[in-house]
C-alpha positions in Angstrom: 22.6 -2.6 -17.6 23.3 -5.7 -15.6 26.0 -5.5 -13.1 27.1 -7.3 -9.8 26.2 -5.2 -6.8 28.5 -4.8 -3.8 31.2 -7.2 -5.1 32.7 -9.4 -3.8 29.7 -11.4 -2.7 30.6 -14.2 -0.2 28.0 -16.7 0.8 27.7 -20.1 2.3 26.6 -23.3 0.4 25.3 -25.8 3.0 25.7 -29.6 3.0 22.8 -32.1 3.8 22.3 -35.6 4.8 19.8 -37.9 3.5 17.6 -39.3 6.4 15.6 -41.4 3.8 16.4 -42.0 0.2 14.3 -44.2 -2.0 14.8 -44.7 -5.7 11.4 -44.6 -7.4 12.3 -45.2 -11.0 14.5 -44.1 -13.9 13.8 -41.0 -16.0 14.2 -40.8 -19.7 17.3 -39.0 -19.3 19.0 -41.7 -17.4 18.8 -40.0 -14.0 16.8 -41.6 -11.1 13.5 -40.4 -9.6 13.7 -40.4 -5.9 11.7 -39.8 -2.9 13.9 -38.3 -0.1 13.9 -36.7 3.3 17.0 -34.7 4.2 18.4 -32.4 6.7 20.8 -29.4 6.3 23.8 -29.6 8.4 26.4 -27.1 9.6 29.1 -28.2 7.2 29.3 -25.5 4.3 31.4 -24.5 1.3 32.1 -20.8 1.0 31.5 -19.3 -2.4 32.7 -15.9 -3.4 31.4 -14.0 -6.4 33.6 -11.2 -8.0 33.2 -9.2 -11.2 35.0 -10.7 -14.3 35.9 -9.8 -17.8 32.7 -9.2 -19.9 30.8 -12.2 -21.1 33.0 -14.7 -19.2 32.2 -17.0 -16.3 35.2 -18.5 -14.5 34.9 -20.9 -11.7 37.8 -21.9 -9.4 37.8 -24.4 -6.6 40.1 -25.1 -3.6 39.7 -28.8 -4.5 41.9 -29.1 -7.6 40.1 -32.4 -8.7 37.0 -30.4 -9.4 37.7 -29.0 -12.8 35.9 -25.9 -14.1 34.1 -27.8 -16.9 32.8 -30.4 -14.3 32.0 -28.0 -11.6 28.2 -27.9 -11.1 28.3 -24.3 -10.0 30.0 -23.4 -13.5 27.5 -25.6 -15.3 24.5 -23.9 -13.4 25.8 -20.3 -14.1 26.3 -21.2 -17.8 22.8 -22.4 -17.9 21.2 -19.0 -17.1 24.0 -16.8 -18.8 23.0 -14.6 -21.7 25.1 -12.6 -24.1 25.6 -9.1 -22.9 25.8 -9.9 -19.2 28.9 -8.9 -17.3 31.4 -11.4 -16.6 31.8 -13.1 -13.2 34.4 -15.1 -11.3 33.2 -17.6 -8.7 35.6 -19.2 -6.3 34.4 -22.3 -4.1 36.2 -23.0 -1.0 35.5 -26.7 -0.4 34.7 -27.9 3.1 32.1 -30.4 2.0 34.0 -33.6 0.9 33.4 -34.3 -2.7 31.5 -37.5 -3.8 30.4 -38.0 -0.1 26.7 -37.9 -0.6 26.4 -34.6 1.3 25.1 -32.6 -1.7 28.0 -30.2 -2.0 28.0 -29.9 -5.7 24.2 -29.5 -5.9 24.3 -27.0 -3.1 27.0 -25.1 -5.1 25.0 -25.0 -8.1 21.7 -23.9 -6.4 23.7 -21.2 -4.6 25.2 -19.9 -7.8 21.8 -19.6 -9.5 20.2 -17.8 -6.6 23.2 -15.3 -6.2 23.5 -14.7 -9.9 19.7 -14.3 -10.4 19.4 -11.7 -7.5 22.6 -9.8 -8.1 22.2 -9.6 -11.8 18.5 -8.8 -11.6 17.6 -11.6 -14.0 14.1 -11.9 -12.6 14.1 -15.7 -13.0 11.3 -17.3 -11.1 11.8 -20.2 -8.5 10.4 -22.7 -11.0 12.6 -21.3 -13.8 15.7 -21.7 -11.5 14.7 -25.3 -10.5 
């Protein structure tokens, strides 16, 4: 049985700055291929994971302009969700400014994947999570 261990789980989701960013091409999906060198910084969002209703993922955010369906943490969690898993509620307390190029949304998505993989014992490899 999959269950969240030790809820609630609170963790930091760090920002980063790009020291070097070069667009190297455009992929078939329309996104850009890049070469980058970045540095994590002390600025972090705080993410809290709670058990939720069965088979349901809910994501809330302290920044009302970031709706659940466009929240990258929500989209990431949905991408690894399987029927029969317990529900989870994720709250993102934003400290990283949205759309500022600091990688807050991507960091939230990666944090959601890592926490859910570990605490639900999904057993996904690093390459599967990427």
